[in-house]
Structures are given as structure tokens and as C-alpha cells.
N, CA, C and O atoms as CSV, one atom per row, in Angstrom:
chain,resi,resn,atom,element,x,y,z
A,1,GLN,N,N,0.511,-13.844,20.103
A,1,GLN,CA,C,0.806,-12.509,19.290
A,1,GLN,C,C,1.820,-13.841,18.158
A,1,GLN,O,O,2.548,-14.798,18.421
A,2,GLY,N,N,1.434,-13.334,17.167
A,2,GLY,CA,C,2.083,-13.541,15.867
A,2,GLY,C,C,3.569,-13.100,15.316
A,2,GLY,O,O,4.106,-12.064,15.706
A,3,GLN,N,N,4.090,-13.867,14.503
A,3,GLN,CA,C,5.320,-13.348,13.527
A,3,GLN,C,C,4.759,-13.220,12.252
A,3,GLN,O,O,3.797,-13.683,11.639
A,4,LEU,N,N,6.298,-11.912,11.920
A,4,LEU,CA,C,5.922,-11.677,10.477
A,4,LEU,C,C,7.448,-12.429,9.844
A,4,LEU,O,O,8.306,-12.606,10.709
A,5,VAL,N,N,7.599,-12.611,9.242
A,5,VAL,CA,C,8.719,-13.593,8.320
A,5,VAL,C,C,8.658,-13.095,6.671
A,5,VAL,O,O,7.996,-13.565,5.745
A,6,GLU,N,N,9.663,-11.904,6.699
A,6,GLU,CA,C,9.706,-11.601,5.455
A,6,GLU,C,C,10.969,-12.337,4.345
A,6,GLU,O,O,12.092,-12.530,4.812
A,7,SER,N,N,10.750,-12.608,3.285
A,7,SER,CA,C,11.621,-12.985,2.425
A,7,SER,C,C,11.770,-12.444,1.101
A,7,SER,O,O,11.281,-11.363,0.771
A,8,GLY,N,N,12.549,-13.304,0.218
A,8,GLY,CA,C,12.773,-12.721,-1.298
A,8,GLY,C,C,13.672,-11.750,-1.956
A,8,GLY,O,O,13.838,-11.584,-3.165
A,9,GLY,N,N,14.247,-11.111,-0.922
A,9,GLY,CA,C,15.319,-10.157,-1.061
A,9,GLY,C,C,16.910,-10.801,-1.983
A,9,GLY,O,O,17.145,-11.965,-2.305
A,10,GLY,N,N,17.620,-9.790,-2.167
A,10,GLY,CA,C,18.618,-10.390,-2.992
A,10,GLY,C,C,19.262,-9.462,-3.565
A,10,GLY,O,O,18.755,-8.357,-3.372
A,11,ARG,N,N,20.187,-9.465,-4.202
A,11,ARG,CA,C,20.711,-8.070,-5.050
A,11,ARG,C,C,20.478,-8.341,-6.512
A,11,ARG,O,O,20.371,-9.381,-7.162
A,12,VAL,N,N,20.437,-7.143,-6.795
A,12,VAL,CA,C,19.851,-6.890,-8.970
A,12,VAL,C,C,20.384,-5.543,-9.272
A,12,VAL,O,O,20.776,-4.667,-8.501
A,13,GLN,N,N,20.317,-5.567,-10.472
A,13,GLN,CA,C,21.104,-4.731,-11.098
A,13,GLN,C,C,19.700,-3.631,-10.999
A,13,GLN,O,O,18.536,-3.922,-10.724
A,14,PRO,N,N,20.351,-2.172,-11.359
A,14,PRO,CA,C,19.158,-0.749,-11.219
A,14,PRO,C,C,18.678,-1.499,-12.597
A,14,PRO,O,O,19.308,-2.111,-13.460
A,15,GLY,N,N,17.556,-1.245,-12.461
A,15,GLY,CA,C,16.319,-1.679,-13.605
A,15,GLY,C,C,15.557,-2.981,-12.967
A,15,GLY,O,O,14.332,-3.092,-12.995
A,16,GLY,N,N,16.384,-3.895,-12.425
A,16,GLY,CA,C,15.644,-4.997,-12.169
A,16,GLY,C,C,14.383,-5.328,-11.343
A,16,GLY,O,O,13.569,-4.419,-11.182
A,17,SER,N,N,14.194,-6.277,-10.921
A,17,SER,CA,C,12.846,-6.715,-10.367
A,17,SER,C,C,12.592,-7.697,-9.064
A,17,SER,O,O,12.479,-8.830,-9.532
A,18,LEU,N,N,12.527,-7.720,-8.382
A,18,LEU,CA,C,12.187,-8.411,-7.008
A,18,LEU,C,C,10.751,-8.764,-6.445
A,18,LEU,O,O,10.007,-7.785,-6.509
A,19,ARG,N,N,10.126,-9.953,-5.884
A,19,ARG,CA,C,9.195,-10.007,-5.422
A,19,ARG,C,C,9.286,-10.404,-3.907
A,19,ARG,O,O,9.743,-11.498,-3.577
A,20,LEU,N,N,8.835,-9.480,-2.993
A,20,LEU,CA,C,9.151,-10.076,-1.512
A,20,LEU,C,C,8.054,-10.587,-0.834
A,20,LEU,O,O,6.948,-10.088,-1.042
A,21,THR,N,N,8.170,-11.374,-0.164
A,21,THR,CA,C,6.281,-12.086,0.632
A,21,THR,C,C,6.622,-11.514,2.033
A,21,THR,O,O,7.592,-10.760,2.113
A,22,CYS,N,N,6.265,-11.662,2.588
A,22,CYS,CA,C,5.242,-11.748,4.033
A,22,CYS,C,C,4.716,-12.500,4.371
A,22,CYS,O,O,3.558,-12.675,3.989
A,23,ALA,N,N,5.520,-13.572,5.546
A,23,ALA,CA,C,4.395,-14.470,5.800
A,23,ALA,C,C,3.760,-14.223,7.068
A,23,ALA,O,O,4.654,-14.545,7.850
A,24,ALA,N,N,2.780,-13.853,7.761
A,24,ALA,CA,C,2.220,-14.037,9.167
A,24,ALA,C,C,1.613,-15.223,9.772
A,24,ALA,O,O,0.614,-15.750,9.282
A,25,THR,N,N,2.131,-15.609,10.713
A,25,THR,CA,C,1.391,-16.195,11.569
A,25,THR,C,C,0.696,-16.121,12.991
A,25,THR,O,O,0.911,-15.149,13.715
A,26,GLY,N,N,0.051,-16.919,13.298
A,26,GLY,CA,C,-0.907,-16.181,14.275
A,26,GLY,C,C,-2.440,-15.531,13.835
A,26,GLY,O,O,-2.334,-15.208,12.652
A,27,ASN,N,N,-3.566,-15.275,14.242
A,27,ASN,CA,C,-4.596,-14.744,14.175
A,27,ASN,C,C,-4.351,-13.062,14.260
A,27,ASN,O,O,-4.905,-12.309,15.061
A,28,ILE,N,N,-3.244,-12.637,13.082
A,28,ILE,CA,C,-2.519,-10.973,13.411
A,28,ILE,C,C,-3.084,-10.240,11.901
A,28,ILE,O,O,-3.151,-9.022,11.741
A,29,PHE,N,N,-3.454,-11.236,10.888
A,29,PHE,CA,C,-3.377,-10.542,9.601
A,29,PHE,C,C,-4.551,-10.154,9.049
A,29,PHE,O,O,-4.409,-9.147,8.355
A,30,SER,N,N,-6.060,-10.724,9.111
A,30,SER,CA,C,-7.079,-10.624,7.994
A,30,SER,C,C,-7.252,-9.228,8.309
A,30,SER,O,O,-7.133,-8.373,7.431
A,31,GLU,N,N,-7.568,-8.897,9.700
A,31,GLU,CA,C,-8.485,-7.795,10.521
A,31,GLU,C,C,-7.268,-6.459,10.230
A,31,GLU,O,O,-7.445,-5.614,11.107
A,32,TYR,N,N,-6.427,-6.154,9.531
A,32,TYR,CA,C,-5.249,-5.259,9.875
A,32,TYR,C,C,-4.949,-4.361,8.466
A,32,TYR,O,O,-5.396,-4.954,7.484
A,33,ILE,N,N,-4.466,-3.403,8.221
A,33,ILE,CA,C,-4.238,-2.958,7.345
A,33,ILE,C,C,-2.539,-2.751,7.549
A,33,ILE,O,O,-2.082,-1.773,8.141
A,34,MET,N,N,-1.679,-3.844,6.954
A,34,MET,CA,C,-0.587,-4.434,6.684
A,34,MET,C,C,0.329,-3.140,5.534
A,34,MET,O,O,0.021,-2.589,4.477
A,35,GLY,N,N,1.484,-3.095,6.404
A,35,GLY,CA,C,2.529,-2.517,5.346
A,35,GLY,C,C,3.629,-3.098,5.093
A,35,GLY,O,O,3.887,-4.177,5.626
A,36,TRP,N,N,4.765,-2.294,3.951
A,36,TRP,CA,C,5.551,-2.418,3.689
A,36,TRP,C,C,6.993,-1.304,4.063
A,36,TRP,O,O,7.393,-0.326,3.431
A,37,TYR,N,N,7.460,-1.861,5.195
A,37,TYR,CA,C,8.617,-0.827,5.935
A,37,TYR,C,C,9.769,-0.993,4.865
A,37,TYR,O,O,9.759,-1.820,3.953
A,38,ARG,N,N,10.653,-0.170,5.098
A,38,ARG,CA,C,12.671,-0.074,4.907
A,38,ARG,C,C,13.586,0.542,5.546
A,38,ARG,O,O,13.281,1.448,6.322
A,39,GLN,N,N,14.451,0.294,5.411
A,39,GLN,CA,C,15.208,0.934,6.591
A,39,GLN,C,C,16.947,0.844,5.663
A,39,GLN,O,O,17.600,-0.193,5.548
A,40,ALA,N,N,17.255,1.880,5.254
A,40,ALA,CA,C,18.264,2.063,4.411
A,40,ALA,C,C,19.439,1.998,5.574
A,40,ALA,O,O,19.137,1.955,6.766
A,41,PRO,N,N,20.539,1.995,5.201
A,41,PRO,CA,C,21.723,2.026,6.345
A,41,PRO,C,C,21.460,3.238,6.912
A,41,PRO,O,O,20.665,3.925,6.270
A,42,GLY,N,N,21.872,3.692,7.885
A,42,GLY,CA,C,22.487,4.694,8.568
A,42,GLY,C,C,20.933,5.744,8.334
A,42,GLY,O,O,21.062,6.963,8.217
A,43,LYS,N,N,19.670,5.146,8.296
A,43,LYS,CA,C,18.294,6.063,7.839
A,43,LYS,C,C,17.255,5.616,8.711
A,43,LYS,O,O,17.530,4.626,9.388
A,44,GLN,N,N,16.211,6.083,8.836
A,44,GLN,CA,C,15.108,5.999,9.567
A,44,GLN,C,C,14.095,4.848,8.814
A,44,GLN,O,O,13.564,5.076,7.727
A,45,ARG,N,N,13.952,3.837,9.416
A,45,ARG,CA,C,12.601,3.273,8.617
A,45,ARG,C,C,11.717,3.947,8.302
A,45,ARG,O,O,11.317,4.798,9.097
A,46,GLU,N,N,11.017,3.772,6.836
A,46,GLU,CA,C,9.810,4.685,6.202
A,46,GLU,C,C,9.056,3.407,5.814
A,46,GLU,O,O,9.470,2.267,5.600
A,47,LEU,N,N,7.461,4.097,5.781
A,47,LEU,CA,C,6.558,3.544,5.167
A,47,LEU,C,C,6.663,3.466,3.562
A,47,LEU,O,O,6.803,4.548,2.993
A,48,VAL,N,N,6.604,2.151,2.665
A,48,VAL,CA,C,6.286,1.723,1.364
A,48,VAL,C,C,5.346,1.759,0.857
A,48,VAL,O,O,5.135,2.407,-0.168
A,49,ALA,N,N,4.578,1.098,1.424
A,49,ALA,CA,C,3.362,0.461,1.430
A,49,ALA,C,C,2.118,0.100,2.164
A,49,ALA,O,O,2.167,-0.435,3.272
A,50,SER,N,N,0.927,0.407,1.515
A,50,SER,CA,C,0.091,-0.494,2.777
A,50,SER,C,C,-0.923,-1.000,1.926
A,50,SER,O,O,-1.182,-0.631,0.781
A,51,VAL,N,N,-1.495,-1.925,2.631
A,51,VAL,CA,C,-2.324,-2.767,1.671
A,51,VAL,C,C,-3.694,-2.909,3.063
A,51,VAL,O,O,-3.519,-3.341,4.202
A,52,THR,N,N,-5.007,-2.380,2.446
A,52,THR,CA,C,-6.266,-2.668,3.000
A,52,THR,C,C,-6.738,-4.086,3.737
A,52,THR,O,O,-5.896,-4.858,3.277
A,53,PRO,N,N,-7.497,-4.800,4.519
A,53,PRO,CA,C,-7.755,-5.992,4.326
A,53,PRO,C,C,-8.711,-6.524,3.013
A,53,PRO,O,O,-8.938,-7.691,2.691
A,54,ARG,N,N,-9.302,-4.984,2.219
A,54,ARG,CA,C,-10.090,-5.656,1.180
A,54,ARG,C,C,-9.128,-5.526,0.101
A,54,ARG,O,O,-9.598,-5.619,-1.033
A,55,GLY,N,N,-7.373,-5.253,0.263
A,55,GLY,CA,C,-6.756,-5.625,-1.220
A,55,GLY,C,C,-6.765,-3.834,-1.485
A,55,GLY,O,O,-6.333,-3.557,-2.604
A,56,ILE,N,N,-7.048,-3.007,-0.918
A,56,ILE,CA,C,-6.464,-1.631,-1.604
A,56,ILE,C,C,-5.073,-1.061,-1.472
A,56,ILE,O,O,-4.746,-0.630,-0.366
A,57,ALA,N,N,-4.511,-1.027,-2.130
A,57,ALA,CA,C,-3.130,-0.268,-1.678
A,57,ALA,C,C,-2.790,0.945,-1.764
A,57,ALA,O,O,-3.534,1.705,-2.385
A,58,ASN,N,N,-1.573,1.445,-1.162
A,58,ASN,CA,C,-1.661,2.763,-1.332
A,58,ASN,C,C,0.498,2.657,-1.151
A,58,ASN,O,O,1.227,1.881,-0.534
A,59,PHE,N,N,0.792,3.922,-2.085
A,59,PHE,CA,C,2.053,3.826,-2.083
A,59,PHE,C,C,2.789,4.893,-1.751
A,59,PHE,O,O,2.079,5.890,-1.624
A,60,ALA,N,N,3.900,5.081,-1.563
A,60,ALA,CA,C,4.789,6.098,-0.972
A,60,ALA,C,C,5.155,6.424,-2.555
A,60,ALA,O,O,5.216,5.622,-3.487
A,61,ALA,N,N,5.414,8.083,-2.564
A,61,ALA,CA,C,5.209,8.887,-3.341
A,61,ALA,C,C,6.683,8.111,-4.426
A,61,ALA,O,O,6.603,7.840,-5.624
A,62,PHE,N,N,7.784,7.936,-3.612
A,62,PHE,CA,C,8.881,6.955,-4.376
A,62,PHE,C,C,9.102,5.982,-4.679
A,62,PHE,O,O,10.247,5.626,-4.960
A,63,VAL,N,N,7.870,5.066,-4.733
A,63,VAL,CA,C,7.713,3.861,-5.264
A,63,VAL,C,C,6.731,3.905,-6.289
A,63,VAL,O,O,6.840,3.141,-7.248
A,64,ARG,N,N,5.832,4.667,-6.209
A,64,ARG,CA,C,4.821,4.511,-6.389
A,64,ARG,C,C,5.099,5.019,-8.593
A,64,ARG,O,O,5.416,6.032,-9.217
A,65,GLY,N,N,4.797,3.850,-8.876
A,65,GLY,CA,C,4.486,3.397,-10.568
A,65,GLY,C,C,5.628,2.255,-10.357
A,65,GLY,O,O,6.256,2.067,-11.399
A,66,ARG,N,N,5.887,1.756,-9.685
A,66,ARG,CA,C,7.259,1.088,-9.588
A,66,ARG,C,C,6.748,-0.318,-8.803
A,66,ARG,O,O,6.592,-1.375,-9.415
A,67,PHE,N,N,6.579,-0.209,-7.761
A,67,PHE,CA,C,5.924,-0.898,-7.125
A,67,PHE,C,C,4.293,-1.723,-6.999
A,67,PHE,O,O,3.343,-1.001,-7.302
A,68,THR,N,N,4.027,-2.897,-6.652
A,68,THR,CA,C,2.894,-3.019,-6.655
A,68,THR,C,C,2.876,-3.886,-5.156
A,68,THR,O,O,3.891,-4.176,-4.523
A,69,SER,N,N,1.350,-4.248,-4.726
A,69,SER,CA,C,1.185,-4.935,-3.500
A,69,SER,C,C,0.068,-5.634,-3.487
A,69,SER,O,O,-0.892,-5.104,-4.044
A,70,SER,N,N,-0.098,-6.777,-2.964
A,70,SER,CA,C,-1.543,-7.869,-2.936
A,70,SER,C,C,-1.340,-8.665,-1.556
A,70,SER,O,O,-0.283,-8.785,-0.937
A,71,ARG,N,N,-2.386,-9.091,-1.279
A,71,ARG,CA,C,-2.625,-9.440,-0.066
A,71,ARG,C,C,-3.656,-10.919,-0.061
A,71,ARG,O,O,-4.866,-10.752,-0.218
A,72,VAL,N,N,-3.074,-12.423,0.136
A,72,VAL,CA,C,-3.970,-13.303,0.591
A,72,VAL,C,C,-4.630,-13.430,1.773
A,72,VAL,O,O,-4.072,-14.396,2.293
A,73,ASN,N,N,-5.687,-12.955,2.703
A,73,ASN,CA,C,-6.123,-13.374,4.148
A,73,ASN,C,C,-5.935,-14.775,4.283
A,73,ASN,O,O,-5.203,-15.373,5.072
A,74,ALA,N,N,-6.608,-15.168,3.505
A,74,ALA,CA,C,-6.761,-16.973,3.604
A,74,ALA,C,C,-5.555,-17.243,4.116
A,74,ALA,O,O,-5.559,-17.762,5.232
A,75,GLU,N,N,-4.165,-16.959,3.429
A,75,GLU,CA,C,-3.178,-17.156,3.183
A,75,GLU,C,C,-2.263,-16.587,4.573
A,75,GLU,O,O,-1.368,-17.373,4.881
A,76,ASN,N,N,-2.323,-15.803,5.125
A,76,ASN,CA,C,-1.783,-14.730,5.904
A,76,ASN,C,C,-0.142,-14.543,5.412
A,76,ASN,O,O,0.909,-14.860,5.969
A,77,THR,N,N,-0.503,-13.724,3.798
A,77,THR,CA,C,0.551,-13.890,3.471
A,77,THR,C,C,0.404,-12.381,2.266
A,77,THR,O,O,-0.576,-12.092,1.580
A,78,MET,N,N,2.051,-11.480,2.376
A,78,MET,CA,C,1.709,-10.328,1.155
A,78,MET,C,C,2.538,-10.421,0.615
A,78,MET,O,O,3.492,-11.134,0.928
A,79,SER,N,N,2.431,-9.540,-0.659
A,79,SER,CA,C,3.755,-9.654,-1.305
A,79,SER,C,C,3.990,-8.238,-1.812
A,79,SER,O,O,3.077,-7.439,-1.603
A,80,LEU,N,N,4.878,-7.886,-2.331
A,80,LEU,CA,C,5.365,-6.531,-3.081
A,80,LEU,C,C,6.331,-6.976,-3.929
A,80,LEU,O,O,7.421,-7.533,-3.794
A,81,GLN,N,N,5.478,-6.485,-5.094
A,81,GLN,CA,C,6.530,-6.426,-6.219
A,81,GLN,C,C,7.346,-5.451,-6.776
A,81,GLN,O,O,6.657,-4.619,-7.366
A,82,MET,N,N,8.638,-5.195,-6.833
A,82,MET,CA,C,9.060,-4.563,-6.873
A,82,MET,C,C,9.811,-4.096,-8.316
A,82,MET,O,O,10.817,-4.756,-8.572
A,83,ASN,N,N,9.526,-3.260,-9.090
A,83,ASN,CA,C,9.888,-2.910,-10.768
A,83,ASN,C,C,10.728,-2.228,-10.560
A,83,ASN,O,O,10.894,-1.816,-9.412
A,84,ASN,N,N,11.754,-1.776,-11.818
A,84,ASN,CA,C,12.702,-0.802,-11.922
A,84,ASN,C,C,13.218,-0.455,-10.660
A,84,ASN,O,O,12.809,0.528,-10.043
A,85,LEU,N,N,13.909,-1.049,-10.333
A,85,LEU,CA,C,14.811,-0.902,-8.860
A,85,LEU,C,C,16.053,0.061,-9.044
A,85,LEU,O,O,16.839,-0.148,-9.968
A,86,GLY,N,N,16.221,1.043,-8.228
A,86,GLY,CA,C,17.005,2.009,-8.546
A,86,GLY,C,C,17.984,1.997,-7.233
A,86,GLY,O,O,17.459,1.441,-6.269
A,87,ILE,N,N,19.319,2.509,-7.005
A,87,ILE,CA,C,20.046,2.190,-6.086
A,87,ILE,C,C,19.260,2.714,-4.733
A,87,ILE,O,O,19.249,2.096,-3.669
A,88,ASP,N,N,18.694,3.803,-4.950
A,88,ASP,CA,C,17.869,3.953,-3.809
A,88,ASP,C,C,16.972,3.315,-3.315
A,88,ASP,O,O,16.414,4.078,-2.527
A,89,ASP,N,N,16.526,2.426,-3.306
A,89,ASP,CA,C,15.869,1.323,-3.340
A,89,ASP,C,C,16.593,-0.120,-2.276
A,89,ASP,O,O,16.035,-1.089,-1.763
A,90,THR,N,N,17.955,0.302,-2.285
A,90,THR,CA,C,18.420,-0.578,-1.371
A,90,THR,C,C,18.315,-0.231,-0.217
A,90,THR,O,O,18.489,0.922,0.178
A,91,ALA,N,N,17.905,-1.546,0.722
A,91,ALA,CA,C,17.169,-1.186,2.061
A,91,ALA,C,C,17.174,-2.351,2.700
A,91,ALA,O,O,17.454,-3.268,1.927
A,92,THR,N,N,16.934,-2.773,4.044
A,92,THR,CA,C,16.330,-3.965,4.367
A,92,THR,C,C,14.875,-3.684,4.788
A,92,THR,O,O,14.570,-2.834,5.624
A,93,TYR,N,N,13.664,-4.785,3.880
A,93,TYR,CA,C,12.142,-4.666,3.863
A,93,TYR,C,C,11.994,-5.298,4.735
A,93,TYR,O,O,12.633,-6.325,4.962
A,94,TYR,N,N,10.712,-4.617,5.748
A,94,TYR,CA,C,9.811,-5.725,6.511
A,94,TYR,C,C,8.513,-5.057,6.227
A,94,TYR,O,O,8.189,-4.085,5.545
A,95,CYS,N,N,7.779,-6.042,7.099
A,95,CYS,CA,C,6.037,-5.888,7.226
A,95,CYS,C,C,5.481,-5.889,8.387
A,95,CYS,O,O,5.873,-6.698,9.227
A,96,ASN,N,N,4.692,-5.197,8.610
A,96,ASN,CA,C,4.037,-5.181,9.809
A,96,ASN,C,C,2.758,-4.397,9.854
A,96,ASN,O,O,2.704,-3.618,8.902
A,97,ARG,N,N,1.770,-4.345,10.596
A,97,ARG,CA,C,0.547,-3.781,10.512
A,97,ARG,C,C,0.903,-2.190,10.685
A,97,ARG,O,O,1.863,-1.819,11.359
A,98,THR,N,N,0.086,-1.357,10.050
A,98,THR,CA,C,0.562,0.064,10.182
A,98,THR,C,C,-0.215,0.316,11.669
A,98,THR,O,O,0.179,1.382,12.143
A,99,ALA,N,N,-0.775,-0.065,12.160
A,99,ALA,CA,C,-1.422,0.667,13.444
A,99,ALA,C,C,-0.394,0.549,14.881
A,99,ALA,O,O,0.700,-0.015,14.841
A,100,VAL,N,N,-0.805,1.010,15.787
A,100,VAL,CA,C,-0.052,1.141,16.865
A,100,VAL,C,C,-0.474,0.552,17.995
A,100,VAL,O,O,-1.476,1.053,18.506
A,101,PRO,N,N,-0.054,-0.242,18.450
A,101,PRO,CA,C,1.350,-0.960,18.365
A,101,PRO,C,C,1.536,-1.788,17.533
A,101,PRO,O,O,0.650,-2.608,17.291
A,102,THR,N,N,2.754,-1.804,16.858
A,102,THR,CA,C,2.870,-2.527,16.095
A,102,THR,C,C,3.236,-3.851,16.323
A,102,THR,O,O,3.157,-4.106,17.524
A,103,LEU,N,N,3.671,-4.967,15.527
A,103,LEU,CA,C,3.857,-6.145,15.943
A,103,LEU,C,C,5.048,-6.558,16.132
A,103,LEU,O,O,5.859,-6.059,15.352
A,104,PRO,N,N,5.617,-7.560,17.161
A,104,PRO,CA,C,7.195,-7.555,17.157
A,104,PRO,C,C,8.007,-7.603,15.230
A,104,PRO,O,O,7.841,-8.460,14.363
A,105,TRP,N,N,8.676,-6.575,15.196
A,105,TRP,CA,C,9.491,-6.950,13.807
A,105,TRP,C,C,10.133,-7.837,13.591
A,105,TRP,O,O,11.057,-8.234,14.300
A,106,GLY,N,N,9.659,-8.436,12.301
A,106,GLY,CA,C,10.480,-9.718,11.863
A,106,GLY,C,C,11.764,-9.633,11.470
A,106,GLY,O,O,12.359,-8.742,12.077
A,107,PRO,N,N,12.606,-10.381,10.467
A,107,PRO,CA,C,14.207,-10.187,10.542
A,107,PRO,C,C,14.238,-9.388,9.655
A,107,PRO,O,O,15.211,-8.635,9.700
A,108,GLY,N,N,13.227,-9.174,8.468
A,108,GLY,CA,C,13.463,-8.392,7.189
A,108,GLY,C,C,14.060,-8.929,6.170
A,108,GLY,O,O,14.728,-9.952,6.324
A,109,THR,N,N,13.993,-8.639,5.581
A,109,THR,CA,C,14.954,-9.302,4.191
A,109,THR,C,C,15.773,-7.852,3.352
A,109,THR,O,O,15.347,-6.727,3.091
A,110,GLN,N,N,16.761,-8.344,3.174
A,110,GLN,CA,C,17.593,-7.402,2.391
A,110,GLN,C,C,17.555,-7.568,0.665
A,110,GLN,O,O,17.552,-8.521,-0.114
A,111,VAL,N,N,17.529,-6.124,0.552
A,111,VAL,CA,C,17.078,-5.474,-1.115
A,111,VAL,C,C,18.882,-5.291,-1.450
A,111,VAL,O,O,19.415,-4.575,-0.601
A,112,ILE,N,N,19.513,-5.638,-2.156
A,112,ILE,CA,C,20.336,-4.581,-2.285
A,112,ILE,C,C,20.360,-4.303,-4.332
A,112,ILE,O,O,20.169,-5.151,-5.204
A,113,VAL,N,N,20.626,-3.006,-4.465
A,113,VAL,CA,C,20.633,-2.765,-5.754
A,113,VAL,C,C,22.000,-2.144,-6.175
A,113,VAL,O,O,22.398,-1.078,-5.707
A,114,SER,N,N,22.776,-2.968,-7.200
A,114,SER,CA,C,24.116,-2.521,-7.354
A,114,SER,C,C,24.425,-2.856,-8.902
A,114,SER,O,O,24.080,-3.878,-9.494
A,115,SER,N,N,25.094,-1.854,-9.383
A,115,SER,CA,C,25.647,-2.577,-10.393
A,115,SER,C,C,27.096,-3.155,-10.656
A,115,SER,O,O,27.329,-3.793,-11.682
């Protein structure tokens, strides 16, 4: 079973941008729809975006138009470009396949949007 590691988080001001990266090890990536999830303090984890193996991305309404996502199957990586970030985007971001059972969750990468 592979592992997932997220990176690229940080602190930005409202309106700023960040680019997150998901790196997968093991043969767990190329055949699955992969998702970006986030969990804000005190809230449940929610799906932000999903990307099919062929690179078709879908986004939750609350990020549509601000976030984009892509993947490179040969490198087992996926990215999430986040633009025009707002305070409500503050959360820890994770990647995982959208199918159940999910893979073991990685450590996530924290995004803090604050002025």
C-alpha cells in the first residue's frame, strides 16, 4: 500500500495564492480518481476537487473559478493551484483517492489565510 504526502501550504493574506502538491508512492495513483480534501478546525473533512486519471477536474462550488488542479500520472503527483484565497479557505489540505476505502491519509499541509 502506498503513501501520500502533501506539501506547499503556508500563510497567505486574503487574495493570495498557493500551490499545493500531492506526491504518492507505490502503485496507487494512476488508475484512480484522486481528490483534494480539506478540514478546517472543528469541521468535517470535505472534498474540494477531484481529478480523473485522464486529467478531468471537478471542483466544489465554493472553490470553482478560484482553484485548478492537474496531475502527472507518470510522476505520481497532483497539484492544486489556489488563487484568490479567502479566510474560509483556512484548513489542512489532504489528497487521497475518492474511491472507498481510501488510502491511509497523509499528514496534510496547512493553509492559513489571514491578514
